[in-house]
Every structure is written in structure tokens, then in C-alpha cells.
N, C-alpha and C positions, 0 to 999 in steps of 0.2 A: 459658471456653466460647466457642464461635464465635458471633458476633452475626449473626443473620439479617438485620438491618437493613442490613448491609453490601452486600447484593445490591441493585443499583440497579433501578428500574422498567424493565420491558421496553420500554415506550413511549418511553423517554427517548432519542430519536435525533436531537435538534436539533443542528445544526451551527453553530458560530460562525466568526468570521473566521479564527482559528487553524486550525480544522479544514479549511477550504478551502485555506489555504496549505499545510497538510500534504499534502492530496490532490494539489495541484499539484506539490509536491516529490517525492512518491512516484511520480507518473505523468508526470514531465516528458519521459521518453524516448518514451512513447506519444503525448503531445501534440505533441512535436517531429516524430515520425515521421508522424503524420497531417497536420501542416502541410506537411511536405516532399512528401508524396504528393500533397496538393492542388495545390501549386505545380507539381509534375511533370506532373500531369494537365492543368492549365491550359496549361503550355508545350507539351505534346503536342498538345492541341486546336488551339492557335495554329499549330503547325508543319504539321499535317496538314489543316487547313481550307483549302479553295481560296480564294484572295483574291477579294474582291468590290469592284468600283469603283462609285462613285455619282456621277452627273452631275446638275447642277441647272440649272434655267432659271427665269426670273421674268417674269411678264406683268403689264401694267398695264391696268386696266379704266377706260374713259372713256365719257362720255355726250355726245352731240351736243346743243348748245344755242346760244342766241343770244349768250351771253356776259354777261348781266346777273348782278348779285350774287345776286339771288333765285333765278334759274335755276341758277346754279352750286351754291348750297347744296342745292337740291332734287335736282340731278343727283348730287352727292356722296352724299347720303343714299340715293338710289335705287341707286347703284353698290354701296355697302356692303351693302345688303340683297340684291343679286343675286349678289355675289361668292361667298357660301356655296353658292348653288345651282350656280354654275359649278364650284366645287371638287368637289362631289359628282358632277359630270358627267364628270370627268377619267377615271375608271376604268370608264366605261360602254363597251359595244361600239360605240356611236355615235361615240366619239372614238378608241378604240384600233384598231378594224378598219381605218380609212383609213391609220393609221400603219403597221400590219402590211403592208398592201398596198403602201404606198410603198417600204418597205425590203425587201419580199420575205421577211419573217421566217416561219419554219416554226413557228408557235405559234398559239395561240388567244387571243381577248380575255380569257378567264377566267385563263389562265396568265400572260399579260402583266400583268394587273391586280395580281398579287401582287408585282410588281417596280416598280410605278409608285405613287408617293405624291404627294398634293396637299394643300396647306395654305394658309391665309391668315394674314397678319399682322393683329393686333387693331387695329380702327379704321382700317384702310387698305383700299385697293382693289387690293392686290397679291396675286397668286396665285403660289405657289411649287410647282414640279413637280420631283421627283427620281426618277431611274431608276437601278436597280442592275443590274449585269451583270458577268460574269466578264471581259469585255473593256472597257477604258476607252473605246476608240473607239466600240464598239457602244453603250455606255451613253449617250454624248453624242449619237449619231445618233438613238437612240430618243427621247431627251428633246426634241430639236428637232422630230422628226416628231410627237410627241404635242402639243407646243405649237402647231405649225401646224394640226394637226387640231382642237384646241380652239378656235382662233380662227375657223376656218371653221364649226365646229358652232354656236358662239354666234351668229355672224352669221346662220346659217340659222334658228336658233330665235327670235331677236329681230326678224327681219324682219317688218314688218306684212303681214297677209294681203291687204290691199288693194293691196299693191305698194309699191315705194320701198326706200330703204336702211334698214338697222338703226340704231336710235338708240344702240346699244351697240357699242363697238369695243374689241378687245383688241390690245395691242401688246407685242412682246417687248422688254424693257428690259435683260435679262441673258441673252445667248445661252449655250447649253450648250457647254462645252468638255471635252475628254477629261481626266479627272483623272490626276494623276501618282502619287498615294499611294492605296493601297487603303483603303476605309472599314471593311472587315472582313477578317480578324479583327483586333480591337484587342488586340494582344499585352499591352500594359501593363495594360489593364483586366482582361483575362483572368487575368493573374498575380495582380493585387491581389485580384480576386474569389475566385480559387481559394485564395489564401492565407487569406483570411478564412473561407471555407467549411471548409477543412482545419483551421483553428484551432478553429472551433466544433465540428466533428466530434470532434476530439481532446479538447476539454474535456468534451463529452458522454460519450465513451467512458471518460474518467477518472472522472467522477461515477458512471457505471453500474458500472464495475469496483469502485470503492470501496463502492458500495451492496451489490453482490452478494458481495464478498469479506468474509467474517466471521472471518478468521483474526486472531489476536492478533499484532500487529506491534510494538507499543511500549506505553509507559505510557498513552497516550491511549486505546488500545483496551482496556487493562485496566480503566481507570476507567469504561468503559461497562458493564462486567460487575460490578465490585465496587470498594469503596473500602477493601479490606483493605490493610494496610501493605505498601509495596514495600520489601523488605529490601535489595534490590540488583539489579544488572543485570550479567550477564556478556556481554561483547562477543564477537562471532563471531571466531574465530581459525582460519585455514586450517591451521595447524600443530597444532591441538588433536587432530585425528584421529590423527596420528602421535605426538604428545607430549601426552597428555591430563593428565598430572600437573602440579601446581603447582610441584613442585621441578624440572621440566624447562623451565620458563619463566624468563625473567630475573627476578631477585628484586625489582627495582624497575620492572618493566614493567607495562603496563595490566592484563594478566590477573591477575598476582599481587596488584595493588592492589585489583582488583575483589573478590577473595575476602577480603582483609583488611577491606575496607569491609563486606562481608556479615557477617564475623565480629563486627565492632563493632556493627552494627545488630541482630544477633541477640542480643547480650548486653543491649542496651537493651530489646528486645522481651520478653525474659524477665527483666525487672528485679526481679520478685518472687522469682525464684530458687527457686520451689517444687518444681522438678524439674530434673534435669540432663540428661535424655534428650530428643533431638530426632528426630522422624521426618521423613525427606526422601522425598517422593513426587512424582508428577506425574499428569496426567490420562491420557496415552497413552504408549506406548513411543516412544523416539527423541527425547525432550525433553531428555536430558542429566541425569537425576536421579542416576545412579550416579557420573558424573564430578564432579558438584557436591557430592554427599555426601562423596566421597573427598577432594576438594580442600578442602572445608570442614573436615573432620577434621584435615587437615595444617595448615591455617591456624590452627586453634585450638591445636594442639600447638606450633606455632611461637611462640605467645604465652607459652609456659611452663606451660601446663596439661597435665595428664594426660588423655588422650583414648582412648576405646574406640570403634572403628568396627565396627559390626555389619552384615554383609551379610544382611539379612532378605528379600532377593528370592530366594525358594526355587524360583522357576520359571526365571528367566534370570539367575543370579548373574554379576556382572561385576567386583566389587571385587577378587577374587583375581587376575583376569587383569590388571587395571590395575597392581596392586602386585606381581605375580609371586610370590604366596604359594600354599601348599598349600590346596586347597579340599575334599579328600575327607573331612576331619574338621573339624567346626566347629559351627555353631549347632544343626543337627539332632542332632548327636551329643550335645551337652550337654542338649538338651530331652528326649531319649530316655533320659538318665541313663546312657549307656554310658561316658562319660569325664567327669571333672570339668573345669569350665571353665578352671581354672588351667592345665591341660595343653593347652588348645585355643587360648588367646590367643597370637597371633604378633606380636612386636614388629617395628616397621618404622621405618627412618630414624634420624636423629640425635636427634629429640625423643621425648617420652614418648607415643608413639602405639602402641597395641596393636590388633590387628585380629582379629575373630572372623569367620572366613569362613563361607560358607553351609553347608558340609558336603554330604553326599549329598542329592540332590533327592528329597523324600518324595512319596508319592502324595496326601497330605492337608495341603498347606501351611497352609491357613486354620485348620484345627483345631489345628495345632501352635503357630501364632503367637497364637492366642487362648486357649491353655491356661494353667492356673495355673503350670505350670513356666516359661513365658515371663515371667510377671509376677514370679515369685520371682527369676528370673535378672536381670531389669532392676533389681530392688531391691538385689540383691547388688552389681551393677556400679556402681550409683550411690553406694554406700558407698566404693568403691575408687577411682573416677575423678572428675575434675572435670567432665567432659562426656562424653556418650554420643551418638554420631551413628549413626542407623539408616537404612540404605538399604532402602526398602520397594518392592514392586511398584507399578505404576500403579493408580490408583483405579478407572478405568472398566472395563478388561477383567476384573479379578478383584477379590475382596472382601478380599484379604489386608491391604492397607493400612488399610481401614476397620475391620477387626477389631482391628488393633494400635494404631490411633490413640488410643483412650481410655486405653491403658496408659502413654502417654508424657506428658512435660510439655508438649509442643507439636508442631505440625506445620508444616513448611516446604514449601510447594507450589511446584514448579518449573513454569514456563510457557515452553515453547519457542516463541520468536518464529517466525512463519510456519509453525508446525507444528500447534499446538493451535488449535481454533476456539472462538469465544465460547460456543456452546452446550455444548461439551465442558467448558470451564472452569466454566460455571454448574452442570453436573451434578456435577462434582467438589466444588465448594463446598457444594452441597446434600447430598452424601453425608457430608461431614465434619460438617455441622450435624446431620444425622440421628443420628450416633453420639455427639454431644455432645463432639466433639474441639475442642481449643484450637488455633486457627489463629494461628500467630505472624506469618505474612506470606507474601508471594509473591516469588519470585525469577524475574526475566525472564532467560532464557538465549538465547544465540545472537543477541543484539541487534547490529544493524549498528554498526560503529565510526564510520561517517559517515552523513550523510543526515538526513531528518526524524525518524526513529525512534531516532537515536543517543541513548544515555544517558550514556556515559562522557565524561570530560574528558581532555585530554592530560596526561600525567604526566611530570614532569621528573626526571632522574636523572643522576648523574655516573659511576656505576660499575654494572657488571652482575655478577650473582652467580649461580652455579649450585651447588646442593647435591647431594652424593652420599650414598648410603647408607653408614652407618658401622656399627660394631659394635652388635649388638642389646643394648638395655638389659635389666636384670633385670626379670622379670614381677612385678606385684603379686600376692601370694598371697591366694586366696580359699578359705574353708572352707565346707563345706556347712552348718554350723550356727553355730559360734562362731569368730571370728577375732580375733587381737590387733590393736591399732591400728597397730602397726608393720608388720603383714602386709598390711593393706588400704590403707595410706596410699600415695600416689604414690611412685615410687622415689626421686625427688630429695629428697623430704621424709624418707623412711626412711633414706637414706644419711646425712643430716645429723644424725639423731637417734642413730644407732648409737654415735657417739663420746661422747655427753654423757649419754644416759639409760640408767641401769642396767636390766637385764632385769626386776628385781623391781618397778620403778615403772611398767611398761607396763600399761595397763588393757585389759580385754577389751571387745569390741564385739559385741553379738549382732545378727545379721541379722534383719530382720523376717520373720515367717512368713506 
């Protein structure tokens, strides 16, 4: 029975270091693109921004005194206290307007003040004045004019009202010269800053994308939904659309090895062996359930077991198309009692693989699959075959698979990577639990061969092998009520017995009613 405790809590969304690394690996193209775009934007800004030149000049503030040590200390303290006031005066109209008049500039003190900056060095009497302009010569001229105007303004402000000279004097100790290198734009700084901003934006977009993206991409995403056993992972193969069958792939290639791995894990998942039938289904169409069921049946048959593959997808049957078999007579024909199943089983390939195609599409698939006739048919087939693989419709669109699931030994749920969403997988698991189905495990299909979500390992081989369809083996005979052991045994066993066991010693086997 399916264990409801396998569903993980909905609030379990914590991320560890491996999750963040996986997010980075999944979205490295997005992060790289955002970073490159940021660098390009920074470079474009640097190219199209008009160069700005900055000229600087420096003034020294001094106090007139008699030269004694005490007066020098008092004068120095007084100068440091007054320097901050002089710095605030630099961008005032009282200082800037005379500079504008001297140079004949067509601007206003308010506009010029945005390009003039003044500062003082800590614990000094030095005033630094810088002027920015698109012309280096103009910037130097304005800086000199502003410095001269400040000297005159301070002299005017500090002059005693009673008359006489100002005790404070300003002197230019570093005249302004025309700069040879623009101060802006700083191309290197812009590129570094834009790179950092682009990287941050890329990381943010990657986290946002991973948060909003609820598709199943790999085992880590599956574990956020359920801790059901992972029976295997089938890597994405571009040639699978044209060559979907296992026999069309290299015998020792990764795809063939994936199905052998799935076959082995499925045997251990059904270790009790209480039933030989397996239902293969998915949440939504397009997840690869039909190809997985077909190739799984082929893989089991290649291990020497007799296998019956049933196409129970009575809405969109695909098994007959993959195997090139007749589909007009099959499962529905047997369930309606029109033809005995012995005449409907079609052998395929070199191994003991027999296929029961869908037959004519009925108007009531769910009723047929849930009927007593279907149950009796499965019981009869389990007597004759070692394994029965059933391809059923998806769980969410229709109820066919949920109706048939309790009648089989176990369910194999296919999860198509980047196709099914977490909430869809949760609904499928819940529907199986509701009908008390036995979930053997989940198979991840279309997993990337490389990258953070890759599940497969490289497989080494020295030869390649391609199998072709050979003569059809003899069918196992099924009777409606009673059958001989030799008739229901797999063909390879039956052929071995015919030469050693007399007809009188064969025992009868009654099918369950």
C-alpha cells in the first residue's frame, strides 16, 4: 500500500548549500548574460558620457600677529576656527558673481555653484577648491577666478569697521592648472561597478526563477515532493523521437543501460513477488510513459523472462505504433469476449515478449478497465507470464489508471523532467493513495545527460550491438477455464519439457475465478 508519509510537508522549502550551487549551475547562462549586459551598459555609459575635467587650487589662511609663541598659537586656533566658515562662503553669490563677471561667463551663481566644490583638510588652515567643466582650460580659469574672489571677499569681511587692514589673509599656494586627463567618466570604475551590479541582478533573477519554477527537473526536486523510491532515470536522447525503442539504441549505450538499471531496481522493489503485473503511468501526457513501458518490457524480456506488454491506454494508444503491430483487435476485444486472448497476443522480437495491443477505442474506457473481465484477464496472464507490463493513461486527465491501479501488483510512476510540475506530481501521488495502490517507485524521464540535474554516469563499452526482429516465437496458450501446465508455461520452458515429460504426467492448472 502506498505510504502517505512519503509526501513531504508543504512548508519544507529550506535551501542548503548544495541547493544554491544547483541553482547557480542551472542558471549560469542567465547570470553570465546579466553580468555581460551590465558590463556593456557600463561601457556604453562611459563611451557616450561627455568628458568632464576638474581643476584644483589650494589656499592658505594666515593671521597677522607680532610673532610671539603665544600669539602664534592663538592665531593658529583662530584660523582653524574660521576656515570652515570660509569654505561655506565659496559657493555663495558673494564669491561666485565676481568670478563670473571677471571671465564673462554666461551663467548664474546658482548654476556655477553645482560645479564648484570647497573643502578643508583636518586640523589645517588649507582650503581646497575644485571646479569641473567640459573644457580643461575653462575649469582652470574658473578655479583661479574663484580663488581670487574668495581672497578679496574674506579680506572684505574680516576688515575692521573702524578701518585698517584685515587680520586674516588668504594666499594661493597651489595655482590651478588645466588638467590633461578627464575626471569623469571613470571607465574602469564604471566597468567594475556595472559588472558587480550585473552579477547581483543575475543572481537575483536566478533565485527568483528557481523560486517561481515548480517543474520537476531532477532528483532534488522530486525529494521536495515525495521520498518514494527512485527506480531509475532515463537521460534525454535527441534520437529517441526517431528511434524510441531500446533495440534501436546501442546495446551497451547509456540509454540501454538505463533501462537495465530500471529493470533491476524494479525487481528489488517487488521483492515480495506477490504480483507479476506492473502498471506504468504518469501525471500528464507527454512524459514518456508509453516508451518507458515498452522499453521496460523489452529489457525484462532480454533478461530471459517471458513478458506480456498490455496497451491499456484506451484513449491514445501508442504501443502498437512503436512496435509496428496490429491494433484493431486487442485488449478491448478480449474484454468484450469477442475473441480469446490467445488469438490476440502478438509476439515481438527475439525474446519471449508478447504484446496485447489496445484494440478498438471504446466509449467507456474506465468501465472496461475496472471490470471483472479485466481482473480475470490479468489473473490468467499472470499464470502464463513471468512479468506483465501495462501501459495506462495519465492519472490527472482521466481516471483510467486510478481504476486499474488496485488490480495490479504495483505502480511505476513516470515523471517527465521539465514537463510535470510539483503540484501535478503531488496530485498523482494523492490519487494513488486514495485508491490504495502500491507505488513501487518513480522513474525520472528526459533527465539531462549533463549538468546539475544529470543522474546518469558514463558507461564504457568496447562493442556496439543492434538487434533486429526475428521469427515470431510460439504463443503461450491460455484457456478460458482450465489449461495444462505445458500450455501456460513460457515457451522456452515448454519446449524444454516436450522432449522429457510424457503427456500423461502433465498436471492441470485451474485459473482463479
